[in-house]
C-alpha positions as CSV (number, residue, x, y, z in Angstrom):
1,M,160.3,92.5,30.1
2,R,156.9,90.7,30.2
3,L,157.4,89.9,33.9
4,V,158.1,93.5,34.7
5,S,155.0,94.7,32.9
6,L,152.9,92.1,34.7
7,V,154.2,93.2,38.1
8,L,153.6,96.9,37.3
9,F,150.0,96.1,36.1
10,L,149.2,94.2,39.2
11,T,150.6,96.9,41.4
12,F,148.6,99.7,39.8
13,A,145.5,97.5,39.9
14,L,145.8,96.9,43.6
15,L,146.4,100.6,44.3
16,A,143.4,101.6,42.3
17,F,141.2,99.0,44.1
18,G,142.5,100.0,47.6
19,A,142.0,103.7,46.9
20,G,138.4,103.1,45.9
21,H,137.7,101.4,49.2
22,I,139.6,103.4,51.7
23,L,136.4,105.5,52.2
24,A,133.0,104.0,51.8
25,G,130.9,104.7,48.7
26,L,132.8,105.9,46.0
27,A,135.5,106.5,43.6
28,E,136.0,107.8,40.1
29,G,133.5,106.8,37.5
30,E,130.7,104.4,38.5
31,S,130.7,103.0,42.1
32,R,129.4,99.8,43.4
33,E,125.9,99.8,44.8
34,Q,125.7,99.7,48.6
35,K,122.9,98.7,50.9
36,M,122.1,100.0,54.3
37,W,119.2,99.6,56.7
38,V,118.1,102.1,59.3
39,R,115.2,102.3,61.7
40,E,112.4,104.7,61.0
41,G,112.8,107.8,63.2
42,S,116.6,107.5,63.4
43,S,119.2,109.3,61.2
44,A,120.9,107.9,58.1
45,V,124.1,108.9,56.3
46,L,124.3,107.7,52.7
47,P,128.1,107.5,52.0
48,C,129.7,109.2,49.0
49,H,133.4,110.3,49.1
50,W,136.0,111.6,46.6
51,S,138.8,109.1,46.0
52,P,141.9,109.8,48.1
53,R,144.1,110.2,44.9
54,K,141.8,112.8,43.5
55,M,141.7,114.6,46.9
56,R,145.4,114.9,47.0
57,K,145.6,116.1,43.4
58,S,143.0,118.9,43.5
59,L,142.1,119.7,47.0
60,K,142.7,123.5,46.6
61,Q,140.5,123.8,43.6
62,L,137.7,121.4,44.7
63,P,135.2,123.9,46.2
64,D,135.1,126.2,43.3
65,K,134.3,123.8,40.4
66,T,132.2,121.1,42.0
67,S,128.5,120.4,41.9
68,V,126.5,117.6,43.7
69,Q,123.1,116.2,42.9
70,W,121.3,113.5,44.9
71,K,118.3,111.7,43.4
72,R,116.0,108.9,44.7
73,H,114.5,106.1,42.6
74,G,111.4,104.4,43.9
75,G,112.8,100.9,44.1
76,S,115.4,100.6,41.4
77,V,117.3,102.6,38.8
78,H,114.6,101.9,36.2
79,Q,111.9,103.7,38.1
80,E,111.2,107.4,37.9
81,S,113.7,109.4,39.9
82,H,112.9,112.4,42.2
83,G,115.3,115.1,43.1
84,V,116.4,115.2,46.7
85,L,119.2,117.7,47.1
86,E,121.3,119.7,44.6
87,V,124.3,122.0,45.2
88,G,125.4,124.0,42.1
89,Y,128.8,125.5,41.2
90,S,127.8,128.8,42.8
91,G,126.9,127.1,46.1
92,L,123.1,127.5,45.5
93,Q,121.3,124.7,47.2
94,K,117.9,123.2,46.2
95,T,116.0,120.7,48.3
96,A,112.9,118.6,47.6
97,L,109.9,120.2,49.4
98,L,108.8,116.9,51.0
99,M,112.3,116.2,52.4
100,K,113.1,119.7,53.6
101,P,114.6,120.3,56.1
102,R,115.4,116.7,56.8
103,V,118.2,116.4,54.3
104,S,121.7,118.0,54.1
105,L,125.2,117.3,53.0
106,Q,127.7,116.1,55.6
107,D,130.2,118.7,54.3
108,S,128.1,121.6,53.0
109,A,131.3,123.6,52.0
110,L,132.6,120.6,49.9
111,H,136.1,121.1,51.3
112,N,137.0,117.6,52.1
113,G,135.5,115.7,49.2
114,N,132.7,114.3,51.4
115,F,129.4,114.4,49.5
116,S,127.5,112.0,51.8
117,L,123.7,112.7,52.3
118,R,122.3,112.9,55.7
119,I,118.6,112.2,56.4
120,D,117.3,113.0,59.9
121,P,114.8,111.7,60.8
122,V,114.2,108.9,58.4
123,R,110.6,108.1,57.3
124,S,109.2,104.9,55.9
125,E,108.6,106.6,52.5
126,D,112.3,107.4,52.2
127,A,113.2,103.9,51.2
128,G,114.6,103.4,47.8
129,L,117.7,103.6,45.6
130,Y,119.7,106.9,45.9
131,E,122.1,108.1,43.4
132,A,124.7,110.9,43.8
133,R,126.2,112.7,40.8
134,V,129.4,114.6,41.5
135,E,130.7,116.8,38.7
136,Y,134.2,118.3,38.8
137,N,135.3,120.2,35.7
138,S,134.7,117.7,32.9
139,E,134.8,114.6,35.2
140,V,131.6,112.9,36.5
141,H,131.5,110.5,39.4
142,S,128.5,108.7,40.9
143,C,127.5,106.9,44.1
144,H,124.6,104.4,44.5
145,V,123.1,103.6,47.9
146,E,120.0,101.5,48.5
147,L,118.3,102.6,51.6
148,G,116.0,100.2,53.4
149,V,113.7,101.3,56.3
150,V,112.8,99.1,59.3
151,T,109.8,100.3,61.2
152,V,109.3,99.5,64.9
153,T,105.7,100.2,66.1
154,L,104.6,100.5,69.7
155,S,101.0,100.1,70.9
156,P,100.2,102.3,72.7
157,P,102.7,104.8,71.4
158,N,105.3,106.6,73.5
159,P,105.5,107.3,76.3
160,V,104.9,103.7,77.6
161,E,103.6,103.5,81.1
162,E,104.5,101.0,83.8
163,N,102.1,98.1,84.1
164,E,100.3,99.0,80.9
165,L,100.0,96.3,78.2
166,L,102.6,96.9,75.5
167,L,102.8,95.4,71.9
168,M,105.9,95.9,69.8
169,S,105.9,95.1,66.1
170,C,108.6,95.1,63.5
171,N,108.6,95.2,59.7
172,S,110.7,96.5,56.8
173,S,110.6,97.7,53.3
174,Y,112.2,94.6,52.0
175,R,110.1,92.9,49.2
176,A,110.9,89.2,49.9
177,S,108.7,87.0,52.1
178,L,109.2,87.2,55.8
179,V,110.1,83.9,57.4
180,E,110.8,84.8,61.1
181,I,111.2,87.7,63.5
182,C,113.2,87.4,66.7
183,W,113.5,90.0,69.5
184,F,116.5,90.6,71.7
185,H,116.7,92.6,74.9
186,N,120.2,93.8,75.8
187,G,121.7,91.1,73.7
188,H,119.4,88.3,75.0
189,L,116.3,86.7,73.5
190,G,113.2,88.4,74.9
191,P,109.9,86.7,75.9
192,T,107.0,87.0,73.5
193,S,104.3,84.9,75.1
194,R,106.8,82.1,75.7
195,T,107.9,82.4,72.0
196,F,111.2,84.1,71.3
197,C,110.9,84.0,67.5
198,S,107.6,84.0,65.6
199,L,106.1,84.8,62.2
200,S,103.9,87.7,63.4
201,G,106.8,89.4,65.2
202,A,104.6,91.0,67.8
203,L,106.3,91.3,71.1
204,S,103.8,91.3,74.0
205,I,104.7,92.6,77.4
206,L,101.8,92.3,79.8
207,R,103.0,94.5,82.6
208,P,106.0,96.5,81.5
209,A,108.5,97.3,84.3
210,M,111.5,99.5,84.5
211,S,113.6,96.4,83.9
212,D,112.1,96.1,80.4
213,A,113.5,99.5,79.4
214,G,116.6,99.7,77.3
215,S,117.8,98.5,73.9
216,W,115.6,96.1,72.0
217,R,116.7,94.6,68.6
218,C,114.3,93.0,66.2
219,Q,115.9,90.6,63.6
220,L,114.0,89.9,60.4
221,R,114.8,86.8,58.3
222,Y,113.4,86.5,54.8
223,S,112.9,83.7,52.3
224,D,116.1,84.5,50.4
225,N,118.0,84.3,53.7
226,E,118.4,88.1,53.9
227,I,118.7,89.1,57.5
228,I,117.7,92.7,58.5
229,S,117.8,94.1,62.0
230,A,117.0,97.3,63.8
231,T,117.6,98.6,67.3
232,Y,115.0,100.5,69.4
233,D,115.6,102.2,72.7
234,L,112.5,101.5,74.8
235,Q,111.8,104.2,77.4
236,I,109.2,103.4,80.1
237,L,107.5,106.3,81.9
238,G,107.8,105.3,85.5
239,F,109.5,106.0,88.8
240,D,113.0,105.3,90.0
241,G,113.5,103.2,93.1
242,P,111.4,100.4,94.6
243,T,107.8,99.9,93.7
244,N,106.4,100.6,97.2
245,P,109.0,102.8,99.0
246,V,109.0,103.3,102.7
247,V,110.6,106.3,104.3
248,Y,111.6,106.0,108.0
249,A,111.9,109.2,110.1
250,A,112.3,109.9,113.8
251,A,109.5,111.7,115.6
252,G,110.3,115.4,115.7
253,S,112.6,115.3,112.7
254,A,112.2,116.3,109.0
255,A,111.2,113.8,106.3
256,H,111.9,113.8,102.6
257,L,109.5,111.7,100.5
258,P,111.0,110.8,97.0
259,C,109.2,111.0,93.7
260,S,111.6,110.8,90.8
261,L,110.8,109.9,87.2
262,S,112.8,107.3,85.3
263,Y,113.6,109.7,82.5
264,L,113.6,113.5,81.9
265,P,110.3,114.7,80.6
266,S,112.1,116.3,77.6
267,S,113.1,112.8,76.5
268,F,109.4,112.1,75.7
269,Q,109.2,115.4,73.7
270,M,106.8,116.7,76.4
271,N,106.8,120.3,77.6
272,M,104.0,120.1,80.1
273,V,104.8,118.5,83.5
274,T,103.0,118.9,86.8
275,A,103.3,117.1,90.1
276,H,100.8,116.7,93.0
277,W,101.1,115.2,96.5
278,S,98.2,114.1,98.7
279,H,97.8,112.5,102.1
280,L,94.6,111.4,103.9
281,A,95.1,112.1,107.6
282,G,92.3,112.1,110.2
283,G,89.6,112.2,107.5
284,H,91.2,115.4,106.0
285,L,92.9,115.4,102.6
286,Q,96.2,117.4,102.5
287,D,97.5,118.6,99.2
288,W,100.8,120.0,97.9
289,D,101.3,121.2,94.3
290,I,104.9,121.1,93.0
291,F,105.8,123.0,89.8
292,P,108.8,121.3,88.4
293,N,111.5,122.3,85.9
294,L,111.5,120.4,82.6
295,S,115.3,119.8,83.1
296,N,114.6,118.0,86.4
297,R,112.9,114.7,86.9
298,S,112.7,114.7,90.8
299,F,109.6,116.1,92.6
300,P,110.2,115.3,96.4
301,L,107.9,116.3,99.2
302,H,109.6,118.0,102.2
303,L,108.0,117.8,105.7
304,P,109.8,120.0,108.2
305,V,108.6,118.1,111.3
306,V,106.8,114.8,111.5
307,G,105.1,113.0,114.3
308,P,103.1,109.8,114.7
309,G,100.0,111.6,113.3
310,D,101.8,112.3,110.0
311,A,102.6,108.6,109.4
312,G,100.8,106.8,106.6
313,Q,100.6,106.7,102.8
314,Y,101.3,109.6,100.6
315,R,100.4,109.7,96.9
316,C,102.6,111.4,94.3
317,A,100.9,112.0,90.9
318,V,103.0,113.3,88.0
319,S,101.4,114.3,84.7
320,V,103.5,114.2,81.6
321,G,101.6,115.5,78.6
322,H,98.3,113.7,78.5
323,K,99.4,110.8,80.7
324,T,99.4,110.7,84.5
325,I,101.2,108.2,86.6
326,S,101.2,107.9,90.4
327,R,103.1,106.2,93.2
328,E,102.3,105.5,96.9
329,V,105.0,106.4,99.4
330,T,104.7,105.2,103.0
331,L,106.0,107.4,105.9
332,A,106.9,105.3,109.0
333,V,107.7,107.3,112.1
334,V,110.0,105.9,114.9
335,T,109.1,106.9,118.5
336,V,110.4,106.2,122.0
337,T,108.0,105.8,124.9
338,P,109.6,105.8,128.5
339,S,107.9,104.0,131.4
340,I,108.7,107.1,133.5
341,Q,107.8,110.5,132.2
342,G,110.2,113.4,132.8
343,P,113.4,113.2,134.8
344,V,114.1,109.7,136.3
345,S,115.3,109.3,139.9
346,E,118.5,107.4,140.5
347,G,117.9,103.8,141.5
348,S,114.5,103.6,139.6
349,R,113.6,100.8,137.2
350,L,113.2,102.2,133.7
351,Q,112.0,100.8,130.3
352,L,112.4,102.6,126.9
353,I,110.1,101.2,124.3
354,C,111.0,101.8,120.6
355,S,107.9,101.6,118.3
356,L,107.4,101.9,114.6
357,T,104.3,102.9,112.7
358,H,103.4,101.0,109.5
359,S,105.9,98.2,110.1
360,R,106.5,95.8,107.3
361,G,107.2,92.9,109.7
362,H,110.9,92.4,109.0
363,E,112.4,95.3,110.9
364,R,114.9,94.7,113.7
365,F,115.7,97.1,116.5
366,Q,119.0,97.9,118.1
367,W,119.7,100.1,121.2
368,K,123.0,102.0,121.6
369,H,124.2,104.3,124.4
370,L,125.8,107.4,122.8
371,G,126.7,108.9,126.2
372,S,126.5,112.6,126.9
373,V,127.9,113.6,123.5
374,P,125.6,115.9,121.6
375,T,123.7,114.6,118.6
376,K,125.7,116.6,116.1
377,S,129.0,115.0,117.1
378,K,127.8,111.4,117.2
379,L,130.6,110.4,114.9
380,A,133.1,111.4,117.6
381,V,131.8,108.7,119.9
382,A,134.5,106.0,120.0
383,T,132.6,103.0,121.4
384,P,128.9,103.0,122.2
385,Q,127.9,101.4,125.5
386,N,124.9,99.7,126.9
387,L,124.0,97.9,130.1
388,E,126.2,94.9,129.6
389,G,129.1,96.9,128.3
390,S,128.8,95.5,124.8
391,S,128.4,97.6,121.6
392,A,124.6,97.2,121.2
393,Q,121.5,95.6,122.6
394,M,118.9,94.0,120.3
395,G,115.2,94.3,120.6
396,P,112.6,97.2,120.7
397,I,112.6,97.4,124.6
398,L,115.5,98.7,126.6
399,K,115.3,97.6,130.2
400,I,117.4,99.4,132.9
401,P,116.8,97.6,136.3
402,K,118.5,100.2,138.4
403,V,119.2,103.6,136.9
404,S,122.5,105.2,137.7
405,Q,124.4,108.3,136.7
406,K,126.4,106.3,134.0
407,D,123.1,105.9,132.1
408,T,122.7,109.6,131.6
409,G,122.9,110.9,128.1
410,T,121.5,110.0,124.6
411,W,120.2,106.6,123.8
412,E,119.7,105.7,120.1
413,C,117.2,103.2,118.8
414,S,118.1,102.1,115.2
415,V,115.8,100.3,112.8
416,Y,117.3,97.7,110.5
417,G,116.0,95.7,107.6
418,P,117.5,93.3,105.0
419,E,118.9,96.2,103.1
420,G,120.7,97.7,106.1
421,Q,119.8,100.6,108.5
422,L,116.5,102.1,107.7
423,G,116.2,104.9,110.3
424,G,116.5,105.7,114.0
425,V,115.4,107.9,116.8
426,E,117.3,109.3,119.9
427,Y,116.1,109.7,123.5
428,K,117.9,111.9,126.0
429,L,117.8,110.4,129.5
430,Q,117.9,112.8,132.5
431,I,118.6,111.4,135.9
432,T,118.1,113.1,139.3
433,S,119.9,112.2,142.5
434,A,118.1,110.4,145.4
435,Q,116.5,112.6,148.1
436,V,118.2,111.7,151.5
437,S,116.5,114.3,153.8
438,S,113.0,112.9,153.4
439,P,112.1,110.0,155.8
440,P,111.3,106.7,154.3
441,A,107.7,106.0,153.6
442,V,107.7,102.8,155.7
443,F,109.0,104.5,158.8
444,S,106.3,107.2,158.6
445,G,103.6,104.5,158.3
446,Q,104.9,102.7,161.4
447,V,104.7,105.9,163.5
448,T,101.2,106.7,162.4
449,F,100.1,103.2,163.3
450,G,101.5,103.4,166.8
451,L,99.8,106.7,167.6
452,T,96.5,105.4,166.4
453,L,96.8,102.3,168.6
454,T,97.6,104.3,171.7
455,L,94.7,106.6,171.4
456,F,92.4,103.6,170.8
457,L,93.5,101.9,174.1
458,L,93.1,105.1,176.2
459,L,89.6,105.5,174.8
460,A,88.7,101.9,175.7
461,V,89.9,102.4,179.3
462,C,87.8,105.5,179.7
463,V,84.7,103.7,178.4
464,V,85.2,100.8,180.9
465,A,85.7,103.2,183.8
466,L,82.5,105.0,183.1
467,A,80.6,101.7,182.8
468,L,81.9,100.5,186.2
469,Q,81.0,103.8,187.9
470,K,77.4,103.5,186.8
471,R,77.3,99.9,188.0
472,A,78.5,100.9,191.5
473,Q,75.5,103.1,192.1
474,T,73.0,100.1,192.0
475,P,71.3,98.8,195.4
476,A,72.6,95.3,195.0
477,F,76.1,96.4,194.8
478,S,75.7,98.7,198.0
479,A,74.3,95.7,200.0
480,L,77.2,93.6,199.0
481,E,79.5,96.3,200.4
482,G,77.7,96.3,203.7
483,M,77.8,92.6,204.1
484,I,81.5,92.6,203.5
485,G,82.1,95.5,205.8
486,V,84.9,96.7,203.7
487,P,84.2,99.6,201.4
488,G,84.9,98.7,197.9
489,P,87.0,100.6,195.6
490,W,84.0,102.4,194.1
491,K,82.9,103.6,197.6
492,L,86.4,104.9,198.2
493,M,86.3,106.6,194.9
494,K,82.9,108.1,195.8
495,E,84.2,109.4,199.2
496,N,87.2,110.9,197.6
497,Q,85.1,112.6,195.1
498,K,82.8,113.9,197.9
499,G,85.7,115.2,199.8
500,K,87.0,117.0,196.8
501,I,83.6,118.6,196.4
502,Q,83.5,119.8,200.0
503,Q,87.0,121.2,199.7
504,T,86.0,123.0,196.8
505,E,82.9,124.5,198.6
506,C,85.1,125.7,201.6
């Protein structure tokens, strides 16, 4: 009999113990005191639930005959208490003026036996011992929860800018002596001037970057070996993407310059956002104002047509509240310069030079022959061709020793970097057939030279003949003819001329 009684006693004891701990915080009569730590600025739920056995017994009658009252003691139950929230039998709710509207019951209708107190957001002065008194008919039940507050302070306060000195400090409302503070970033120890854990607890980040954003946890260790921790989600006001972005665009095409914030402006509780673009070209400052939507964090600049004169640095300045951040975006324009302007004759020697403004020095060039397929259907080209019949030709200069009809069509110059293809430009090559009807230039030159030489010889003969005629009229030459007795050729010429004159007179 004693053995049976002992077994029954132990069974009921275990059931009562388990029922009181199925849900946190409470049971019938006095509950154990619980401790919880929350970060200032976050929300806290102080648990207090009806026991499962009581819930099953009187669930239908619970809302009509239940009252709840939450009080806060300064540091312990012996200090003066202050009313926080009270819900009477009639459903009338009273809230402390200093905590309204930050406090509420998890289940305001009291249907499910959940009397937990919600505080949102938590302030440092909310720390203390909280007591809940739940009355149902003649029964009274209570919950005790000690709330501790951990404060994480940023200097300067939010929003934190990129490359701006940041100090993060951490402390709590715990009364023991602080021994050590450690900082963890995404689960790993974070650098605090080469010290991961220190007494001061100040985390110093000289030049915050987007990689420093995310979850930070400070861990406080006290002299009584009490360890308290809190998590803080650090948001850095900056831009997405690389630090110095470069946009590559073909001459004659459109360009989109990115300017996107790392977070939505609404996440910083800011309702005033403006964006401004500027570009210094040819000594003249160009401006564009963009009026963004608070639900959007991207403020790109669209340029419909760009040329080499549009290349250079563009500045995007975004103002979020009272802070302004800016980023430089470089526009690099890809162009093709042919050695022969206009249509190219078949058989000519041609060079196509692919050039890039504002090169960073690591770009590579690749030429491909897309054939006569239009630009919109480049994906339909099965195998690009070049001079050697391979898939591509490297280098910025494309040399065609002898242009033929197979070279007609679109040539593409692509620019590559370590991260892959950066951009490209296309050039349409038009080839004209050789002109067969026109004589060669060499032959024409030879004919001209022959005619000139013939005329020169005839002129020289005429000059010599006139000189000899004048010389034949001198006395010495006539005496010589008499001595010989044979008329010279000049005399015969003279007589012939005289005879012609007489014939003319007759």
